[in-house]
C-alpha positions, 0 to 999 in steps of 0.5 A, spaced: 496 479 477 489 478 479 484 482 483 483 476 488 489 473 492 486 467 494 479 469 497 482 476 498 481 483 494 487 487 492 486 494 495 491 500 496 491 507 497 493 511 491 500 513 495 502 506 493 503 508 486 507 514 487 512 510 492 513 505 486 514 510 481 519 513 486 523 507 487 523 506 479 526 513 478 531 512 484 533 505 481 534 508 474 538 514 477 543 509 481 544 505 475 541 499 478 536 498 472 537 501 465 532 505 461 529 499 458 528 496 464 525 502 467 520 502 461 518 495 462 517 496 470 512 502 468 509 498 463 508 492 468 505 497 473 500 500 469 498 493 467 498 491 475 494 498 477 488 495 473 487 489 478 488 493 484 482 497 487 484 503 490 482 508 495 484 515 493 487 520 498 482 524 500 478 527 507 475 521 508 482 518 510 485 524 512 480 525 517 479 518 520 481 519 527 483 511 528 491 511 530 495 505 533 494 504 540 501 505 542 506 507 536 505 513 532 507 511 524 509 516 519 504 520 515 505 515 509 504 509 513 498 512 516 495 513 509 496 505 508 494 503 515 487 508 514 486 505 507 486 498 510 481 500 515 477 503 510 477 497 506 476 492 512 470 496 514 467 495 507 469 488 505 471 485 512 476 480 510 482 484 509 490 482 510 495 488 511 501 486 507 508 489 508 515 488 508 516 493 514 516 490 521 513 497 524 508 498 519 505 491 521 506 492 528 502 498 527 497 495 523 496 489 528 495 495 534 489 497 529 486 490 529 488 488 522 490 481 520 498 482 517 502 478 513 510 481 513 513 479 507 
């Protein structure tokens, strides 16, 4: 994975790593992937982490008063949204990528450009 997707930097909150790791654990426990596949996925995650610019979950994000205009997302979704806003202010050209329709809607309410995949 490259740090840039097209002309965009790859950025995220550190919460993403916890979410991905949790997903791999669940897949292993549900016997949808083997222990060997789990190990390979964790290795790939560790490699990919090197290509991502992370914003830690700290008071900078926690105290940011920005909220979507209409929707009220779950706390974990707000972490992703506020992280995107943090990087939007820092780099000005941020795309919000998500497979969650509601998360994309909230991102658009906050003025972010979204791509749903």
